[in-house]
Every structure is written in structure tokens, then in C-alpha cells.
C-alpha positions in Angstrom: 77.1 129.7 107.4 76.6 128.5 110.9 79.8 126.0 111.6 79.9 123.1 114.2 83.9 122.3 115.4 84.4 118.7 116.7 87.5 117.8 118.1 88.5 116.5 121.4 91.7 118.5 121.4 91.2 121.9 123.0 93.9 123.6 121.0 92.9 122.3 117.5 89.3 123.6 118.2 90.8 126.9 119.1 93.1 126.9 116.0 90.5 126.4 113.6 88.1 128.8 115.5 90.6 131.7 115.4 91.2 130.8 111.7 87.4 131.2 110.5 87.6 134.2 112.9 90.1 135.7 110.9 88.6 134.5 107.2 85.0 136.0 108.8 81.6 136.5 107.1 79.6 134.9 106.4 81.3 132.0 108.3 80.4 131.3 112.2 81.3 129.3 114.6 77.9 128.3 116.6 79.2 125.8 118.7 82.4 123.5 119.9 82.2 119.6 120.6 84.9 117.4 122.3 82.9 113.9 121.0 80.8 113.0 118.0 77.9 112.5 120.1 78.2 116.2 121.1 78.8 117.2 117.2 75.6 115.7 116.1 73.8 117.3 119.4 75.0 120.6 118.6 74.6 120.3 114.9 71.0 119.7 115.2 70.4 122.3 117.7 71.8 125.1 115.9 70.9 123.6 112.6 74.1 124.0 111.4 75.4 124.3 107.6 78.6 122.7 108.1 80.5 120.4 110.5 84.1 120.2 110.9 84.7 116.7 112.1 88.1 115.4 113.6 88.2 111.6 112.4 89.4 110.7 116.1 87.2 111.5 118.6 85.7 109.3 121.7 82.3 108.0 122.0 81.8 108.6 118.3 84.3 109.4 115.8 84.0 111.6 113.1 82.8 108.9 110.8 80.4 107.7 112.8 79.1 111.2 113.6 78.8 111.8 110.1 76.9 108.7 109.6 74.3 109.9 111.5 74.3 113.8 110.3 73.2 112.4 106.9 70.3 110.5 107.9 68.8 114.2 109.3 66.1 115.7 107.3 68.5 118.6 106.7 72.0 117.7 107.1 74.9 120.1 107.5 77.9 119.9 105.2 80.6 117.9 106.2 84.5 118.6 106.6 86.8 115.9 108.1 89.8 116.8 110.1 92.4 114.3 109.9 96.1 113.3 110.6 95.8 110.4 108.5 98.5 109.4 106.1 98.9 109.5 102.4 97.5 106.0 102.2 94.4 107.0 104.0 93.9 110.5 102.0 93.7 108.6 98.8 90.3 106.9 100.0 88.9 110.5 100.8 89.7 111.8 97.5 88.5 108.6 95.4 85.1 109.7 97.8 85.2 113.1 96.5 85.0 114.5 100.2 86.9 117.3 101.4 89.2 116.9 104.0 92.0 119.3 106.1 94.9 117.6 107.1 96.6 118.8 110.1 98.5 121.6 110.9 95.6 123.3 109.0 96.7 126.7 107.2 94.5 129.5 106.6 94.6 129.2 102.6 93.6 125.6 102.7 90.4 126.0 105.0 89.4 128.8 103.0 89.5 126.5 99.7 88.0 124.0 101.6 85.1 126.0 102.9 84.5 127.4 99.5 83.5 124.0 98.0 81.8 122.2 100.8 78.7 120.1 100.0 76.3 117.7 101.9 78.0 114.3 102.5 76.2 112.0 100.6 75.3 108.0 101.6 77.8 106.5 98.8 80.6 108.9 99.8 79.8 108.0 103.8 79.8 104.1 102.8 83.3 104.4 101.1 84.7 106.0 103.7 83.4 103.6 106.3 85.1 100.7 104.3 88.5 102.8 104.8 88.3 101.7 108.4 88.7 98.1 107.7 91.5 98.3 105.5 94.9 98.0 106.7 96.6 101.5 107.6 99.8 102.4 106.9 102.0 103.5 110.0 101.2 106.8 111.7 103.1 109.9 111.0 103.4 113.4 112.0 102.7 116.0 109.2 104.9 119.1 109.1 105.0 122.1 106.9 108.1 122.1 104.8 109.1 124.4 102.0 105.4 125.3 101.2 104.6 121.6 101.4 104.2 118.8 104.0 106.9 116.3 105.1 105.4 113.1 106.8 107.9 111.8 109.9 106.7 108.0 110.8 106.1 107.9 114.5 108.3 104.9 114.9 111.1 107.3 113.6 110.6 109.8 116.5 113.1 109.8 119.1 112.2 112.6 121.3 110.0 115.9 121.3 111.3 118.9 123.0 109.7 122.5 123.7 112.1 125.2 122.1 110.2 128.5 122.4 106.8 128.6 120.8 107.9 125.4 118.8 108.5 121.8 119.4 111.6 120.3 118.3 110.8 116.5 116.9 114.1 114.8 116.7 113.8 111.7 114.4 116.4 109.1 112.4 116.4 111.5 109.8 117.1 114.7 111.6 114.9 117.6 113.4 111.8 119.4 112.3 109.6 122.0 114.3 106.2 121.3 115.0 103.3 123.6 115.7 101.4 121.4 118.1 102.2 121.7 121.9 103.9 119.1 123.7 100.6 118.9 125.9 98.7 118.2 122.7 101.3 115.4 121.4 101.6 113.7 124.5 97.3 113.5 124.8 97.4 112.3 120.9 100.0 109.6 121.1 99.9 108.4 125.2 101.1 104.9 124.2 104.3 106.2 122.3 105.6 108.7 124.6 106.3 109.5 128.2 107.2 113.0 129.8 110.7 113.5 131.4 110.4 117.0 131.9 107.9 119.9 131.6 109.8 120.7 127.9 110.3 117.1 126.9 108.9 113.8 125.6 110.6 110.6 125.0 109.8 107.7 122.7 109.4 104.9 125.1 110.6 102.5 122.8 113.9 104.2 122.4 114.2 104.6 126.2 117.1 102.3 127.2 118.5 103.8 130.7 119.4 106.5 133.2 122.5 108.1 133.7 123.1 109.6 137.2 125.5 112.9 137.5 127.5 113.7 140.2 125.6 116.8 141.2 122.5 114.1 141.5 120.7 115.2 138.1 119.5 112.1 136.0 119.7 111.9 132.5 118.1 109.7 129.9 119.9 107.4 127.6 118.1 106.8 124.4 118.6 104.3 121.3 120.0 106.2 118.1 121.0 109.3 119.3 124.0 110.8 121.4 121.6 113.4 122.9 121.0 112.9 126.6 117.9 115.1 128.2 117.6 115.8 131.8 114.6 114.3 133.9 113.1 116.4 136.2 112.6 115.7 140.0 108.9 115.1 139.3 109.0 112.9 136.7 112.0 110.7 137.6 109.7 108.2 139.6 107.8 107.4 136.3 110.7 106.9 134.3 112.1 104.6 136.8 108.8 102.5 136.7 108.6 102.4 133.2 112.6 101.1 132.6 111.7 98.5 135.6 108.6 97.4 133.8 
């Protein structure tokens, strides 16, 4: 089975490709794409059997790319990759379209690959109607005790890299994320501000600066007593944000 992976985040593509390689035959990644436009072209060029489409991509998003693919003479099967919350996922389930919820697990991927089918036009229409429905707030999905825990982005105070994980401090506590700080920063540029190579803070929680006697500066954040250090490199940007 020839597979095209489409996601604008390099780490997300690498993770999916690695998992597919671990699963092995009969699955083979023949191309990667960073936009929906590239995904359609790659599926046509390689006569792909399956397209793994991220929902949110530049140029064409996953749904728009799927709309073009289903019009082809030999359309590939489609699996959507999404970080949508539970409300939106209900629409996928109603439409009998399979999806992979980030962060993706090998067992879940194998299940989805085993039952892939070609996306029908009625299914696609149902999903496109989802785009016009009011969406509930964005969330970060994390593995928790064998299931998934969803943390509203509005509740996140800061994100800090520790070893190979990222700790997300939120209003109800802390969770470990598998995504890198770089990935989270690029995914939510309007929500978080980098203050250090190992830390992002929620812009809406940033209250001010605390200057120490040795010249170092810390951020003062709402809803936590934790004060994170600001690197000299990122201090000017933090000052600009506070002035604005």
C-alpha cells in the first residue's frame, strides 16, 4: 500500500513515517507533503493508495485536499490527522470517516490502516459542513492512564522543556507532552511567547518582569507563583510584548 503523508509540521511527518516503517509490509511511504496542494500532486504522481492528511495545512487544508482527491479517477483512501476536540470528532464519527488524533499511537495507527476505505462524496460533504459549525475551544491532547486527556489551551500557563518531554503547566496542574517546544510554538504562534530556549509562556498570562540583583530577569505570570527565567536573547521581544 503506497502512502502519502501530508502535514506542515516536519516532526509530525517524521513520527508518522517512523510508525509506518515499524509496522512494515504492506505499507510504504512513497512521498511527504507540507501542503494540501503538494499532497494532491504527490498522490497523483505516485498513484497512492492512501493519503494521511492533516486537517490544518496552508494553501489547501486536509478537507480541501480530500475534495480534490475524491474527484479523481482512482482516488486514494483518506485518513485525517487532527487535533480537534471531542465536539468536532463527533462529526467525523457520524460521517463514518476514520481519523487519527494527535499524539498518534502505533496501535491506533495499525487499527486505522487495517480498515481504510475511499472517502465518498457524501462523507466529504458532511465533513465540510463541520467547517461552518461553531467550534468549541482548542485543546492540547495528551495520553493519560491509557486514554486521552484534553487540556483547554486557555488554561495553559506555560510550556517548559524538561529532558525529552515538555511540561505543560495549566490551571489544574501539570501534564507531559510529547510534542517539542518548536512544534508547539509553530502550531500556536498567537498564544505563546518564547522567553527562553526551553520555555514558552501564554501571552494572556504574562503580567510583567522581575529583575534580580545579578541582572537576570524573570517573567511574572498570572495564576502561578512560578517565575521563569528570560534569556538575554528573548528579553527584547518580551519587553516589546509587554509594552504593546
